[in-house]
Backbone bond lengths (Angstrom), bond angles and torsions (degrees), N, CA, C in turn:
res aa  C-N    CA-C-N  psi(-1)  N-CA   C-N-CA  omega(-1)  CA-C   N-CA-C  phi
1 M - - - 1.455 - - 1.529 109.45 -
2 K 1.319 116.72 132.27 1.449 122.76 -177.66 1.524 111.04 -83.01
3 K 1.326 116.70 145.92 1.466 121.39 178.26 1.508 110.07 -70.16
4 I 1.322 116.65 129.45 1.458 122.08 179.12 1.518 108.38 -91.81
5 K 1.335 116.14 122.54 1.461 120.94 -175.80 1.514 112.51 -98.75
6 I 1.330 117.34 2.48 1.463 121.69 179.28 1.525 107.99 -101.72
7 K 1.325 115.81 135.27 1.461 121.65 -177.54 1.526 109.95 -118.94
8 K 1.339 115.33 166.06 1.458 121.93 176.83 1.527 109.20 -61.36
9 G 1.340 116.37 133.81 1.455 121.00 178.40 1.519 114.00 95.64
10 D 1.342 118.30 -11.03 1.460 121.25 178.66 1.527 111.19 -70.27
11 K 1.315 116.91 148.65 1.464 122.03 172.06 1.523 107.37 -88.10
12 V 1.333 116.43 125.08 1.467 120.62 -178.83 1.520 110.26 -130.90
13 M 1.345 115.12 161.34 1.463 122.13 175.40 1.518 108.08 -124.44
14 V 1.338 116.31 141.21 1.465 121.28 177.21 1.521 107.11 -80.88
15 I 1.351 117.18 124.81 1.453 120.78 -175.73 1.524 113.97 -104.13
16 S 1.337 117.40 -7.18 1.459 119.12 175.35 1.515 109.50 -156.89
17 G 1.317 115.84 159.15 1.456 121.29 178.97 1.511 112.40 101.99
18 E 1.325 114.90 -168.89 1.458 122.89 -174.71 1.528 112.60 -62.38
19 N 1.324 117.71 -34.65 1.462 122.58 -176.60 1.522 113.00 -99.94
20 K 1.320 118.23 26.48 1.464 123.06 -175.89 1.532 110.83 -56.09
21 G 1.329 115.68 133.11 1.461 121.05 177.24 1.519 114.62 95.22
22 T 1.331 118.11 -15.40 1.466 120.01 179.60 1.520 109.56 -84.35
23 S 1.313 115.84 150.55 1.460 119.67 -179.66 1.517 110.07 -132.39
24 G 1.305 115.78 161.19 1.458 122.08 179.66 1.517 109.38 -177.54
25 S 1.319 116.30 178.77 1.457 119.01 179.69 1.532 109.65 -96.93
26 V 1.312 115.38 151.23 1.459 121.98 -177.94 1.524 108.65 -77.60
27 L 1.339 116.64 123.76 1.453 121.74 178.78 1.531 111.67 -89.82
28 K 1.340 116.42 -34.62 1.459 120.58 -176.72 1.522 108.65 -158.36
29 V 1.316 117.17 142.24 1.463 122.27 175.93 1.522 108.08 -112.16
30 L 1.324 116.02 125.90 1.467 122.40 178.23 1.531 107.75 -98.54
31 Y 1.334 117.42 91.96 1.461 122.66 -171.61 1.522 112.62 -63.95
32 N 1.327 117.69 -39.28 1.465 120.74 -176.98 1.523 112.48 -68.08
33 E 1.345 117.04 -27.31 1.455 121.23 -176.94 1.525 112.79 -102.39
34 N 1.357 118.54 -2.60 1.467 123.19 -174.99 1.513 111.70 56.28
35 K 1.339 116.54 43.89 1.459 121.78 -179.37 1.523 109.66 -134.86
36 A 1.338 115.49 164.33 1.460 120.94 177.73 1.515 109.29 -141.81
37 I 1.331 116.35 148.60 1.459 121.77 175.33 1.522 106.94 -98.37
38 V 1.344 116.30 120.79 1.455 122.07 -176.14 1.528 108.97 -112.11
39 E 1.317 115.96 136.39 1.462 122.85 -177.36 1.532 111.15 -60.11
40 G 1.335 116.69 121.73 1.457 122.65 176.15 1.517 115.53 78.82
41 V 1.329 118.41 7.87 1.461 122.12 -177.85 1.522 109.35 -116.52
42 N 1.333 116.93 141.39 1.470 123.78 177.80 1.530 112.25 61.24
43 M 1.332 116.21 47.80 1.461 122.06 178.27 1.532 108.55 -80.17
44 V 1.332 115.96 134.57 1.466 121.43 178.00 1.520 109.16 -132.41
45 K 1.331 115.97 159.74 1.462 121.05 176.67 1.512 108.56 -106.39
46 R 1.320 115.50 131.48 1.455 121.62 179.44 1.524 109.62 -120.17
47 H 1.325 116.02 134.24 1.463 121.41 176.81 1.528 107.14 -88.62
48 T 1.333 116.73 124.74 1.451 119.64 -175.86 1.522 111.05 -122.29
49 K 1.320 114.16 148.61 1.464 120.88 174.93 1.522 108.90 -80.63
50 P 1.316 117.47 157.82 1.462 119.57 174.91 1.530 110.66 -60.54
51 S 1.332 116.48 138.06 1.458 121.83 178.84 1.524 108.91 -146.31
52 A 1.300 116.86 -176.60 1.474 120.73 179.64 1.532 111.17 -64.75
53 E 1.337 116.92 -35.61 1.465 120.94 -179.64 1.532 111.25 -72.31
54 S 1.333 116.54 -46.07 1.468 120.17 179.25 1.531 107.61 -124.08
55 P 1.335 117.83 97.02 1.460 121.55 -174.75 1.539 114.39 -60.27
56 K 1.327 117.03 -31.26 1.468 119.53 -179.47 1.516 113.01 -88.53
57 G 1.331 117.56 -24.14 1.461 119.37 -175.12 1.510 108.91 74.98
58 G 1.325 118.07 -145.71 1.450 121.76 176.75 1.518 112.82 104.63
59 I 1.334 115.44 -158.38 1.457 121.43 -176.30 1.534 108.37 -99.04
60 I 1.330 115.24 123.41 1.466 121.86 -177.87 1.521 108.74 -118.41
61 E 1.348 117.23 134.84 1.462 121.10 174.60 1.510 108.48 -91.02
62 K 1.339 116.09 131.97 1.459 119.50 178.11 1.521 109.25 -140.29
63 Q 1.320 115.57 165.21 1.451 120.88 -179.11 1.519 109.70 -102.95
64 L 1.337 115.50 134.43 1.441 121.02 175.63 1.529 109.09 -103.36
65 P 1.331 117.78 154.83 1.457 120.10 -179.02 1.520 112.78 -69.03
66 V 1.335 115.69 155.21 1.461 124.29 177.39 1.526 106.56 -115.97
67 A 1.324 117.31 142.61 1.459 121.17 179.09 1.540 109.56 -63.77
68 I 1.326 116.47 139.39 1.463 122.08 -179.67 1.533 110.70 -59.18
69 S 1.339 116.85 -34.39 1.465 120.46 -178.53 1.526 112.19 -65.52
70 N 1.330 117.55 -17.88 1.465 121.49 178.96 1.514 112.89 -93.85
71 L 1.341 117.37 6.20 1.465 121.45 -177.98 1.523 110.41 -115.05
72 S 1.338 115.45 146.60 1.456 121.72 175.04 1.514 108.37 -129.75
73 L 1.312 116.98 134.47 1.454 122.24 -179.33 1.522 110.38 -70.93
74 L 1.341 117.13 143.56 1.459 121.76 177.98 1.524 109.52 -107.93
75 T 1.348 115.87 142.91 1.459 120.75 174.64 1.524 108.75 -80.31
76 K 1.333 116.69 176.56 1.460 120.57 179.59 1.526 111.72 -63.39
77 S 1.344 116.42 -27.63 1.465 120.42 178.99 1.530 112.48 -84.79
78 G 1.359 117.34 -6.09 1.458 121.30 175.92 1.512 115.03 96.28
79 D 1.334 118.80 11.49 1.463 122.20 178.33 1.525 110.30 -89.94
80 K 1.339 115.90 145.69 1.460 120.41 175.28 1.528 108.38 -72.68
81 T 1.321 117.02 142.30 1.465 120.48 -178.16 1.519 111.94 -150.03
82 K 1.321 115.39 161.19 1.458 121.75 171.06 1.518 107.23 -95.01
83 V 1.327 115.66 159.86 1.463 121.13 -176.33 1.516 109.87 -107.93
84 G 1.326 115.81 136.12 1.453 121.76 175.19 1.526 108.48 -124.78
85 Y 1.324 115.54 166.44 1.463 121.23 177.97 1.513 108.59 -122.75
86 R 1.328 116.43 142.92 1.455 121.42 172.81 1.528 108.53 -152.43
87 F 1.324 115.14 165.49 1.462 120.53 179.47 1.522 109.64 -100.57
88 E 1.327 115.91 128.97 1.457 121.60 174.85 1.526 107.58 -131.56
89 D 1.311 116.35 123.94 1.468 122.97 -178.37 1.521 111.77 54.17
90 G 1.329 116.72 38.22 1.458 121.28 177.72 1.515 114.86 79.27
91 K 1.338 118.26 3.46 1.462 121.58 179.12 1.528 109.23 -114.52
92 K 1.324 114.67 143.29 1.457 120.58 176.73 1.524 108.40 -83.74
93 V 1.341 117.69 124.42 1.455 121.65 -178.74 1.514 110.42 -126.62
94 R 1.339 115.55 153.41 1.466 121.45 174.86 1.523 107.96 -90.58
95 Y 1.336 116.56 142.06 1.461 119.23 177.01 1.515 110.10 -139.87
96 S 1.323 114.58 157.69 1.464 121.90 179.11 1.514 108.46 -81.09
97 K 1.323 117.55 126.25 1.465 120.52 179.54 1.527 111.14 -73.65
98 K 1.324 117.62 -19.75 1.464 121.13 -179.54 1.529 110.91 -81.09
99 S 1.335 117.18 -51.17 1.474 120.17 -174.55 1.522 112.42 -106.02
100 N 1.339 118.03 -3.45 1.462 123.91 178.08 1.532 113.56 63.60
101 E 1.350 117.67 17.24 1.456 120.71 178.67 1.526 110.92 -91.95
102 I 1.331 116.58 153.39 1.466 121.05 -179.54 1.525 109.31 -78.40
103 L 1.330 115.80 136.55 1.461 121.09 -178.51 1.512 111.35 -93.94
């Protein structure tokens, strides 16, 4: 299993697939599946039967996960970057390999 360098709350951009070029913040990371749910990305419509949660049922829009390999982390200035790790003051921190700033 590969180490996932994207965390909840990070700003990411989709770099391949149907939603290429869209960006949003990570709502949840699914570590076992190597996927993440990104705000406003990969929205689908699901037809649901009436249940206790939704008494009427109908068509519901929901977000499906996106593969981590299709995501790229964004810096504060909005550039795509790779993530590196280093120790500062005895703590392990993530940093942008492009701008060398701490994430």
